[in-house]
Structures are given as structure tokens and as C-alpha cells.
Backbone of each chain as nested JSON, in Angstrom:
{
  "chains": [
    {"id": "A", "residues": [
      {"number": 1, "name": "MET", "atoms": {"N": [0.821, -1.262, 0.069], "CA": [0.13, 0.036, -0.068], "C": [0.751, 1.066, 0.181]}},
      {"number": 2, "name": "GLN", "atoms": {"N": [0.411, 2.27, -0.653], "CA": [1.089, 3.535, -0.942], "C": [0.567, 4.62, 0.12]}},
      {"number": 3, "name": "HIS", "atoms": {"N": [1.286, 5.185, 0.946], "CA": [0.987, 6.302, 1.734], "C": [1.805, 7.589, 1.388]}},
      {"number": 4, "name": "GLN", "atoms": {"N": [1.039, 8.629, 1.303], "CA": [1.653, 10.001, 1.095], "C": [1.428, 10.758, 2.122]}},
      {"number": 5, "name": "PHE", "atoms": {"N": [2.553, 11.289, 2.476], "CA": [2.493, 12.372, 3.598], "C": [3.009, 13.684, 3.413]}},
      {"number": 6, "name": "SER", "atoms": {"N": [2.365, 14.658, 4.021], "CA": [2.994, 16.057, 3.597], "C": [3.678, 16.516, 5.205]}},
      {"number": 7, "name": "VAL", "atoms": {"N": [5.07, 16.556, 5.172], "CA": [5.819, 16.758, 6.572], "C": [6.577, 18.089, 6.643]}},
      {"number": 8, "name": "GLN", "atoms": {"N": [6.329, 18.64, 7.657], "CA": [7.007, 20.039, 8.017], "C": [7.998, 19.802, 9.063]}},
      {"number": 9, "name": "GLY", "atoms": {"N": [9.098, 20.583, 8.613], "CA": [10.243, 20.625, 9.486], "C": [11.5, 19.906, 8.986]}},
      {"number": 10, "name": "MET", "atoms": {"N": [11.545, 19.283, 7.949], "CA": [12.593, 18.385, 7.428], "C": [13.541, 19.313, 6.654]}},
      {"number": 11, "name": "THR", "atoms": {"N": [15.098, 19.709, 7.172], "CA": [15.558, 20.699, 6.669], "C": [16.927, 20.384, 5.866]}},
      {"number": 12, "name": "CYS", "atoms": {"N": [17.243, 19.099, 6.079], "CA": [18.576, 18.459, 5.822], "C": [18.506, 17.115, 5.459]}},
      {"number": 13, "name": "GLY", "atoms": {"N": [19.632, 16.731, 5.015], "CA": [20.102, 15.213, 4.769], "C": [19.717, 14.598, 5.853]}},
      {"number": 14, "name": "HIS", "atoms": {"N": [19.943, 15.026, 7.408], "CA": [19.981, 14.241, 8.436], "C": [18.593, 14.294, 8.844]}},
      {"number": 15, "name": "CYS", "atoms": {"N": [17.633, 15.072, 8.638], "CA": [16.418, 14.936, 8.658], "C": [15.76, 14.101, 7.794]}},
      {"number": 16, "name": "GLU", "atoms": {"N": [16.194, 13.836, 6.724], "CA": [15.778, 12.848, 5.364], "C": [16.043, 11.586, 6.141]}},
      {"number": 17, "name": "ARG", "atoms": {"N": [17.188, 11.403, 6.482], "CA": [17.693, 10.288, 7.122], "C": [16.976, 9.707, 8.628]}},
      {"number": 18, "name": "ALA", "atoms": {"N": [16.598, 10.695, 9.188], "CA": [15.949, 10.451, 10.481], "C": [14.531, 9.988, 10.181]}},
      {"number": 19, "name": "VAL", "atoms": {"N": [13.949, 10.465, 9.193], "CA": [12.575, 10.191, 8.899], "C": [12.368, 8.684, 8.353]}},
      {"number": 20, "name": "VAL", "atoms": {"N": [13.454, 8.431, 7.368], "CA": [13.536, 7.204, 6.825], "C": [13.6, 6.022, 7.948]}},
      {"number": 21, "name": "HIS", "atoms": {"N": [14.5, 6.275, 8.845], "CA": [14.865, 5.486, 9.932], "C": [13.706, 5.385, 10.837]}},
      {"number": 22, "name": "ALA", "atoms": {"N": [13.026, 6.427, 11.183], "CA": [11.694, 6.024, 11.809], "C": [10.678, 5.228, 11.323]}},
      {"number": 23, "name": "VAL", "atoms": {"N": [10.607, 5.476, 9.938], "CA": [9.549, 4.716, 9.188], "C": [10.102, 3.145, 9.3]}},
      {"number": 24, "name": "ARG", "atoms": {"N": [11.22, 3.048, 9.003], "CA": [11.739, 1.642, 9.007], "C": [11.757, 0.835, 10.345]}},
      {"number": 25, "name": "GLU", "atoms": {"N": [11.625, 1.589, 11.413], "CA": [11.342, 0.943, 12.667], "C": [9.933, 0.413, 12.812]}},
      {"number": 26, "name": "VAL", "atoms": {"N": [9.1, 0.983, 12.118], "CA": [7.888, 0.555, 12.252], "C": [7.742, -0.685, 11.284]}},
      {"number": 27, "name": "ASP", "atoms": {"N": [8.448, -0.535, 10.137], "CA": [8.37, -1.683, 9.057], "C": [9.626, -1.709, 8.416]}},
      {"number": 28, "name": "THR", "atoms": {"N": [10.286, -2.455, 8.805], "CA": [11.685, -2.718, 8.219], "C": [11.734, -2.779, 6.696]}},
      {"number": 29, "name": "GLU", "atoms": {"N": [10.839, -3.253, 6.259], "CA": [10.755, -3.446, 4.781], "C": [10.224, -2.259, 3.906]}},
      {"number": 30, "name": "ALA", "atoms": {"N": [9.751, -1.26, 4.651], "CA": [9.052, -0.183, 3.894], "C": [10.034, 0.504, 2.821]}},
      {"number": 31, "name": "VAL", "atoms": {"N": [9.481, 1.071, 1.823], "CA": [10.206, 1.508, 0.822], "C": [9.856, 3.083, 1.129]}},
      {"number": 32, "name": "VAL", "atoms": {"N": [10.757, 3.914, 1.468], "CA": [10.654, 5.465, 1.792], "C": [10.997, 6.219, 1.079]}},
      {"number": 33, "name": "ARG", "atoms": {"N": [10.363, 7.284, 0.234], "CA": [11.194, 8.384, -0.45], "C": [10.832, 9.582, 0.117]}},
      {"number": 34, "name": "VAL", "atoms": {"N": [11.724, 10.532, 0.073], "CA": [11.687, 11.875, 0.696], "C": [12.053, 12.71, -0.161]}},
      {"number": 35, "name": "ASP", "atoms": {"N": [11.126, 13.894, -0.38], "CA": [11.391, 15.002, -1.176], "C": [11.612, 16.28, -0.3]}},
      {"number": 36, "name": "LEU", "atoms": {"N": [13.057, 16.48, 0.138], "CA": [12.958, 17.695, 0.901], "C": [12.379, 18.974, 0.633]}},
      {"number": 37, "name": "GLY", "atoms": {"N": [12.595, 19.145, -0.747], "CA": [12.149, 20.502, -0.969], "C": [10.561, 20.758, -0.791]}},
      {"number": 38, "name": "SER", "atoms": {"N": [9.752, 19.733, -1.201], "CA": [8.499, 19.8, -1.027], "C": [7.945, 19.306, 0.129]}},
      {"number": 39, "name": "GLY", "atoms": {"N": [8.692, 18.627, 0.996], "CA": [8.28, 17.867, 2.222], "C": [7.478, 17.01, 1.998]}},
      {"number": 40, "name": "GLN", "atoms": {"N": [7.373, 16.028, 0.805], "CA": [6.42, 14.943, 0.583], "C": [7.363, 13.751, 0.977]}},
      {"number": 41, "name": "VAL", "atoms": {"N": [6.621, 12.698, 1.592], "CA": [7.222, 11.549, 2.088], "C": [6.348, 10.524, 1.677]}},
      {"number": 42, "name": "THR", "atoms": {"N": [6.836, 9.614, 0.768], "CA": [5.856, 8.494, 0.33], "C": [6.461, 7.21, 0.766]}},
      {"number": 43, "name": "VAL", "atoms": {"N": [5.482, 6.392, 1.224], "CA": [5.906, 5.346, 2.049], "C": [5.05, 4.01, 1.374]}},
      {"number": 44, "name": "GLU", "atoms": {"N": [5.858, 3.09, 0.786], "CA": [5.282, 1.748, 0.586], "C": [5.303, 0.707, 1.515]}},
      {"number": 45, "name": "SER", "atoms": {"N": [4.379, 0.294, 2.311], "CA": [4.308, -0.487, 3.249], "C": [2.784, -1.022, 3.461]}},
      {"number": 46, "name": "ASP", "atoms": {"N": [2.896, -2.234, 4.296], "CA": [1.361, -2.732, 4.884], "C": [1.05, -2.404, 6.035]}},
      {"number": 47, "name": "LYS", "atoms": {"N": [1.933, -1.618, 6.812], "CA": [1.565, -0.914, 8.176], "C": [0.408, 0.238, 7.892]}},
      {"number": 48, "name": "SER", "atoms": {"N": [-0.162, 0.674, 8.903], "CA": [-1.34, 1.544, 8.776], "C": [-0.557, 3.114, 8.473]}},
      {"number": 49, "name": "ARG", "atoms": {"N": [-1.617, 3.911, 7.935], "CA": [-1.0, 5.346, 7.821], "C": [-0.705, 5.994, 9.101]}},
      {"number": 50, "name": "ASP", "atoms": {"N": [-1.709, 5.419, 10.127], "CA": [-1.385, 6.311, 11.496], "C": [-0.136, 5.89, 11.929]}},
      {"number": 51, "name": "ALA", "atoms": {"N": [0.239, 4.485, 11.778], "CA": [1.378, 3.997, 12.64], "C": [2.662, 4.762, 11.993]}},
      {"number": 52, "name": "ILE", "atoms": {"N": [2.644, 4.798, 10.62], "CA": [3.705, 5.425, 10.133], "C": [3.699, 7.044, 10.432]}},
      {"number": 53, "name": "ALA", "atoms": {"N": [2.757, 7.663, 10.325], "CA": [2.714, 9.175, 10.601], "C": [3.094, 9.478, 12.071]}},
      {"number": 54, "name": "ASN", "atoms": {"N": [2.661, 8.634, 12.948], "CA": [3.325, 8.832, 14.38], "C": [4.362, 8.662, 14.425]}},
      {"number": 55, "name": "ALA", "atoms": {"N": [5.088, 7.77, 13.873], "CA": [6.584, 7.369, 13.976], "C": [7.381, 8.655, 13.321]}},
      {"number": 56, "name": "ILE", "atoms": {"N": [6.797, 9.32, 12.421], "CA": [7.354, 10.579, 11.788], "C": [7.347, 11.666, 12.958]}},
      {"number": 57, "name": "ARG", "atoms": {"N": [6.206, 11.619, 13.253], "CA": [5.855, 12.868, 14.574], "C": [6.915, 12.433, 15.818]}},
      {"number": 58, "name": "GLU", "atoms": {"N": [6.934, 11.444, 16.074], "CA": [7.521, 11.076, 17.292], "C": [9.136, 11.388, 16.95]}},
      {"number": 59, "name": "GLU", "atoms": {"N": [9.581, 11.668, 15.619], "CA": [11.064, 12.226, 15.298], "C": [11.003, 13.842, 15.276]}},
      {"number": 60, "name": "GLY", "atoms": {"N": [9.901, 14.313, 15.702], "CA": [9.836, 15.763, 15.786], "C": [9.258, 16.501, 14.867]}},
      {"number": 61, "name": "TYR", "atoms": {"N": [8.626, 15.832, 13.825], "CA": [8.26, 16.651, 12.593], "C": [6.528, 16.667, 12.537]}},
      {"number": 62, "name": "GLN", "atoms": {"N": [6.196, 17.697, 11.809], "CA": [4.657, 17.675, 11.765], "C": [4.125, 16.882, 10.533]}},
      {"number": 63, "name": "VAL", "atoms": {"N": [3.209, 15.965, 10.589], "CA": [2.507, 15.705, 9.618], "C": [1.175, 16.115, 9.329]}},
      {"number": 64, "name": "ALA", "atoms": {"N": [0.966, 16.653, 8.161], "CA": [-0.445, 17.053, 7.987], "C": [-1.524, 15.738, 8.193]}},
      {"number": 65, "name": "ALA", "atoms": {"N": [-2.707, 16.084, 8.621], "CA": [-3.552, 15.121, 8.716], "C": [-3.926, 14.346, 7.459]}}
    ]},
    {"id": "B", "residues": [
      {"number": 1, "name": "MET", "atoms": {"N": [42.491, 28.0, 24.335], "CA": [42.213, 28.978, 23.236], "C": [40.864, 28.924, 22.497]}},
      {"number": 2, "name": "GLN", "atoms": {"N": [40.298, 30.167, 22.522], "CA": [38.829, 30.089, 21.936], "C": [38.932, 30.55, 20.466]}},
      {"number": 3, "name": "HIS", "atoms": {"N": [38.098, 29.73, 19.744], "CA": [37.945, 29.878, 18.182], "C": [36.6, 30.201, 17.993]}},
      {"number": 4, "name": "GLN", "atoms": {"N": [36.352, 31.246, 17.178], "CA": [35.083, 31.5, 16.93], "C": [34.813, 31.342, 15.317]}},
      {"number": 5, "name": "PHE", "atoms": {"N": [33.779, 30.83, 14.729], "CA": [33.413, 30.369, 13.422], "C": [32.003, 30.916, 13.026]}},
      {"number": 6, "name": "SER", "atoms": {"N": [31.996, 31.328, 11.859], "CA": [30.75, 31.492, 11.384], "C": [30.355, 30.513, 10.206]}},
      {"number": 7, "name": "VAL", "atoms": {"N": [29.353, 29.736, 10.457], "CA": [29.387, 28.591, 9.743], "C": [28.037, 28.559, 8.979]}},
      {"number": 8, "name": "GLN", "atoms": {"N": [27.933, 28.285, 7.641], "CA": [26.738, 28.309, 6.846], "C": [26.245, 26.837, 6.585]}},
      {"number": 9, "name": "GLY", "atoms": {"N": [25.082, 26.773, 6.7], "CA": [24.539, 25.422, 6.346], "C": [23.948, 24.571, 7.355]}},
      {"number": 10, "name": "MET", "atoms": {"N": [23.987, 25.015, 8.642], "CA": [23.504, 24.455, 9.702], "C": [22.141, 24.708, 9.894]}},
      {"number": 11, "name": "THR", "atoms": {"N": [21.037, 23.566, 9.719], "CA": [19.776, 24.034, 9.496], "C": [18.907, 23.486, 10.814]}},
      {"number": 12, "name": "CYS", "atoms": {"N": [19.397, 22.542, 11.71], "CA": [18.58, 21.749, 12.747], "C": [19.47, 21.049, 13.759]}},
      {"number": 13, "name": "GLY", "atoms": {"N": [18.629, 20.517, 14.584], "CA": [19.429, 20.029, 15.825], "C": [20.416, 18.647, 15.481]}},
      {"number": 14, "name": "HIS", "atoms": {"N": [20.144, 18.122, 14.321], "CA": [20.984, 17.074, 13.635], "C": [22.351, 17.678, 13.197]}},
      {"number": 15, "name": "CYS", "atoms": {"N": [22.155, 18.895, 12.603], "CA": [23.48, 19.691, 12.178], "C": [24.34, 20.211, 13.158]}},
      {"number": 16, "name": "GLU", "atoms": {"N": [23.491, 20.633, 14.158], "CA": [24.332, 21.007, 15.488], "C": [25.156, 19.957, 16.121]}},
      {"number": 17, "name": "ARG", "atoms": {"N": [24.546, 18.658, 16.283], "CA": [25.151, 17.608, 16.72], "C": [26.269, 17.353, 15.756]}},
      {"number": 18, "name": "ALA", "atoms": {"N": [26.266, 17.034, 14.406], "CA": [27.108, 16.644, 13.526], "C": [28.405, 17.616, 13.591]}},
      {"number": 19, "name": "VAL", "atoms": {"N": [27.994, 18.962, 13.822], "CA": [29.335, 19.721, 13.915], "C": [29.942, 19.486, 15.325]}},
      {"number": 20, "name": "VAL", "atoms": {"N": [29.342, 19.502, 16.164], "CA": [29.904, 19.034, 17.686], "C": [30.749, 17.798, 17.722]}},
      {"number": 21, "name": "HIS", "atoms": {"N": [30.13, 16.99, 17.029], "CA": [30.878, 15.618, 16.906], "C": [32.287, 15.791, 16.287]}},
      {"number": 22, "name": "ALA", "atoms": {"N": [32.086, 16.379, 15.064], "CA": [33.392, 16.697, 14.027], "C": [34.353, 17.158, 14.589]}},
      {"number": 23, "name": "VAL", "atoms": {"N": [33.995, 18.272, 15.487], "CA": [35.029, 19.045, 16.347], "C": [35.746, 18.139, 17.265]}},
      {"number": 24, "name": "ARG", "atoms": {"N": [34.968, 17.299, 18.058], "CA": [35.336, 16.263, 19.005], "C": [36.116, 15.401, 18.351]}},
      {"number": 25, "name": "GLU", "atoms": {"N": [36.012, 14.916, 17.063], "CA": [36.847, 14.177, 16.569], "C": [38.442, 14.584, 16.452]}},
      {"number": 26, "name": "VAL", "atoms": {"N": [38.454, 15.856, 16.476], "CA": [39.894, 16.655, 16.183], "C": [40.106, 16.845, 17.894]}},
      {"number": 27, "name": "ASP", "atoms": {"N": [39.379, 17.161, 18.672], "CA": [39.957, 17.269, 19.977], "C": [38.816, 16.912, 20.923]}},
      {"number": 28, "name": "THR", "atoms": {"N": [38.891, 15.729, 21.532], "CA": [37.992, 14.825, 22.28], "C": [37.478, 15.843, 23.602]}},
      {"number": 29, "name": "GLU", "atoms": {"N": [38.458, 16.876, 23.855], "CA": [38.087, 17.73, 25.071], "C": [37.514, 19.177, 24.787]}},
      {"number": 30, "name": "ALA", "atoms": {"N": [37.508, 19.329, 23.261], "CA": [36.976, 20.631, 22.895], "C": [35.543, 21.049, 23.634]}},
      {"number": 31, "name": "VAL", "atoms": {"N": [35.193, 22.236, 24.098], "CA": [34.142, 22.578, 24.373], "C": [33.753, 23.425, 23.329]}},
      {"number": 32, "name": "VAL", "atoms": {"N": [32.231, 22.887, 22.737], "CA": [31.681, 23.494, 21.41], "C": [30.299, 23.963, 21.859]}},
      {"number": 33, "name": "ARG", "atoms": {"N": [30.205, 25.207, 21.436], "CA": [28.856, 25.958, 21.571], "C": [28.215, 26.091, 20.172]}},
      {"number": 34, "name": "VAL", "atoms": {"N": [27.259, 25.872, 19.941], "CA": [26.686, 26.244, 18.516], "C": [25.483, 27.11, 18.539]}},
      {"number": 35, "name": "ASP", "atoms": {"N": [25.512, 28.21, 17.861], "CA": [24.072, 28.864, 17.917], "C": [23.52, 28.832, 16.519]}},
      {"number": 36, "name": "LEU", "atoms": {"N": [22.406, 27.978, 16.452], "CA": [21.81, 27.733, 15.186], "C": [21.539, 28.89, 14.33]}},
      {"number": 37, "name": "GLY", "atoms": {"N": [20.907, 29.74, 15.147], "CA": [19.979, 31.096, 14.453], "C": [21.264, 31.855, 13.791]}},
      {"number": 38, "name": "SER", "atoms": {"N": [22.205, 32.035, 14.316], "CA": [23.336, 32.833, 13.806], "C": [24.491, 32.176, 13.04]}},
      {"number": 39, "name": "GLY", "atoms": {"N": [24.542, 30.827, 13.076], "CA": [25.537, 30.088, 12.645], "C": [26.929, 30.265, 13.265]}},
      {"number": 40, "name": "GLN", "atoms": {"N": [26.76, 30.871, 14.49], "CA": [28.175, 31.25, 15.102], "C": [28.291, 29.633, 16.083]}},
      {"number": 41, "name": "VAL", "atoms": {"N": [29.892, 29.417, 15.804], "CA": [30.109, 28.067, 16.629], "C": [31.492, 28.846, 17.471]}},
      {"number": 42, "name": "THR", "atoms": {"N": [31.554, 28.393, 18.663], "CA": [32.59, 28.851, 19.589], "C": [33.224, 27.674, 20.001]}},
      {"number": 43, "name": "VAL", "atoms": {"N": [34.431, 27.324, 19.605], "CA": [35.203, 26.083, 20.379], "C": [36.539, 26.403, 21.147]}},
      {"number": 44, "name": "GLU", "atoms": {"N": [36.359, 26.09, 22.208], "CA": [37.573, 26.066, 23.184], "C": [38.361, 24.798, 23.269]}},
      {"number": 45, "name": "SER", "atoms": {"N": [39.615, 24.966, 22.669], "CA": [40.375, 23.939, 22.184], "C": [41.826, 24.311, 22.068]}},
      {"number": 46, "name": "ASP", "atoms": {"N": [42.846, 23.369, 22.343], "CA": [44.108, 23.638, 22.187], "C": [44.585, 23.295, 20.506]}},
      {"number": 47, "name": "LYS", "atoms": {"N": [43.416, 22.947, 19.751], "CA": [44.104, 22.395, 18.511], "C": [43.899, 23.833, 17.568]}},
      {"number": 48, "name": "SER", "atoms": {"N": [44.432, 23.72, 16.432], "CA": [44.69, 25.096, 15.488], "C": [42.966, 25.208, 14.835]}},
      {"number": 49, "name": "ARG", "atoms": {"N": [43.063, 26.698, 14.72], "CA": [41.852, 27.062, 14.294], "C": [41.501, 26.225, 12.649]}},
      {"number": 50, "name": "ASP", "atoms": {"N": [42.475, 26.024, 12.004], "CA": [42.446, 25.205, 10.699], "C": [41.872, 24.099, 10.692]}},
      {"number": 51, "name": "ALA", "atoms": {"N": [42.547, 23.332, 11.89], "CA": [41.996, 21.822, 12.099], "C": [40.534, 21.887, 12.31]}},
      {"number": 52, "name": "ILE", "atoms": {"N": [40.246, 22.699, 13.1], "CA": [38.637, 22.565, 13.586], "C": [37.995, 23.221, 12.35]}},
      {"number": 53, "name": "ALA", "atoms": {"N": [38.315, 24.101, 11.695], "CA": [37.486, 24.663, 10.588], "C": [37.424, 23.567, 9.461]}},
      {"number": 54, "name": "ASN", "atoms": {"N": [38.624, 22.922, 9.362], "CA": [38.532, 21.821, 8.242], "C": [37.551, 20.649, 8.722]}},
      {"number": 55, "name": "ALA", "atoms": {"N": [37.564, 20.238, 10.12], "CA": [36.502, 19.398, 10.429], "C": [35.262, 19.606, 10.094]}},
      {"number": 56, "name": "ILE", "atoms": {"N": [34.802, 20.838, 10.198], "CA": [33.56, 21.354, 10.27], "C": [33.158, 21.299, 8.744]}},
      {"number": 57, "name": "ARG", "atoms": {"N": [34.11, 21.655, 7.81], "CA": [34.013, 21.557, 6.348], "C": [33.553, 20.369, 5.965]}},
      {"number": 58, "name": "GLU", "atoms": {"N": [34.564, 19.352, 6.444], "CA": [34.298, 17.913, 5.897], "C": [33.0, 17.279, 6.311]}},
      {"number": 59, "name": "GLU", "atoms": {"N": [32.431, 18.148, 7.248], "CA": [31.164, 17.337, 7.734], "C": [30.018, 18.026, 6.501]}},
      {"number": 60, "name": "GLY", "atoms": {"N": [30.439, 18.675, 5.701], "CA": [29.495, 19.376, 4.807], "C": [29.32, 20.997, 4.913]}},
      {"number": 61, "name": "TYR", "atoms": {"N": [29.559, 21.635, 5.74], "CA": [29.124, 23.122, 6.108], "C": [30.377, 24.246, 5.653]}},
      {"number": 62, "name": "GLN", "atoms": {"N": [29.893, 25.199, 5.354], "CA": [30.759, 26.426, 4.852], "C": [31.422, 27.217, 6.052]}},
      {"number": 63, "name": "VAL", "atoms": {"N": [32.702, 27.074, 6.143], "CA": [33.001, 27.926, 7.284], "C": [33.84, 29.343, 6.677]}},
      {"number": 64, "name": "ALA", "atoms": {"N": [33.313, 30.418, 7.192], "CA": [34.01, 31.707, 6.637], "C": [35.382, 31.733, 6.984]}},
      {"number": 65, "name": "ALA", "atoms": {"N": [36.318, 32.355, 6.181], "CA": [37.87, 32.398, 6.36], "C": [38.02, 33.121, 7.753]}}
    ]}
  ]
}
């Protein structure tokens, strides 16, 4: 399943990696793409949208509902 | 000795930690203060200014001469 998130607060490559790692902690097999410029994060995963969004939020970023 | 650097490119707490760690790899006892807003990095260290500046540059940030 593909989930799309609009994430605020990612400013650099460290942030990108932090988000990717946070998602992978929820689903080690997730495929995560981050577009820093637009803040768009695309996740292919069988986990729920909420579980993934919460993982990103816990990393300190805002995720649009 | 206190060194003052004007560093460009630090955007977030990850960057701050990356710079602190880079300086500490040159001098494990360095005291490093980072002001993200202004980009000012203050380092108390017996190592040379050049050695510290180069460590910060190698981390991917621009240091004013």
C-alpha cells in the first residue's frame, strides 16, 4: 500500500535519514522516498497510515492530517 | 584557546550535533557551543583554528575564512 505524507520541519539530509529510519522502525521493509524541497514523504508499506505518521511525528516533525 | 567560526548550512539539531561531533573528533576535550540561528560556532580547544575549521567543512558546512 502506498501512503503519502506532507511533512513539515525536514531541513537537511540528516532529517531525511531520521524520517526514513523512523519509518523503518515501524516496518523494516518499508520503501521510503523523501522530497526535502516539497516535504513530501512517500511510503510503501503494509503498516497503517497512522502508525507511520506517528513514527514521523515522534521524530519531531509535523505531519499533515 | 577560543576559536570563533561563522558557519553556513546548519539548519537543525542534527546539524548542530554533527558539527559538535566533528570538532570532538579533532579534540575530544573541546568545548563546543553552536548558535543555530546565527551560525556562530565557538570552540574552546588547544587545536589549531585550521584543524577545527577543516573538520567542520568535511562535515559538509561552509566556514567563513
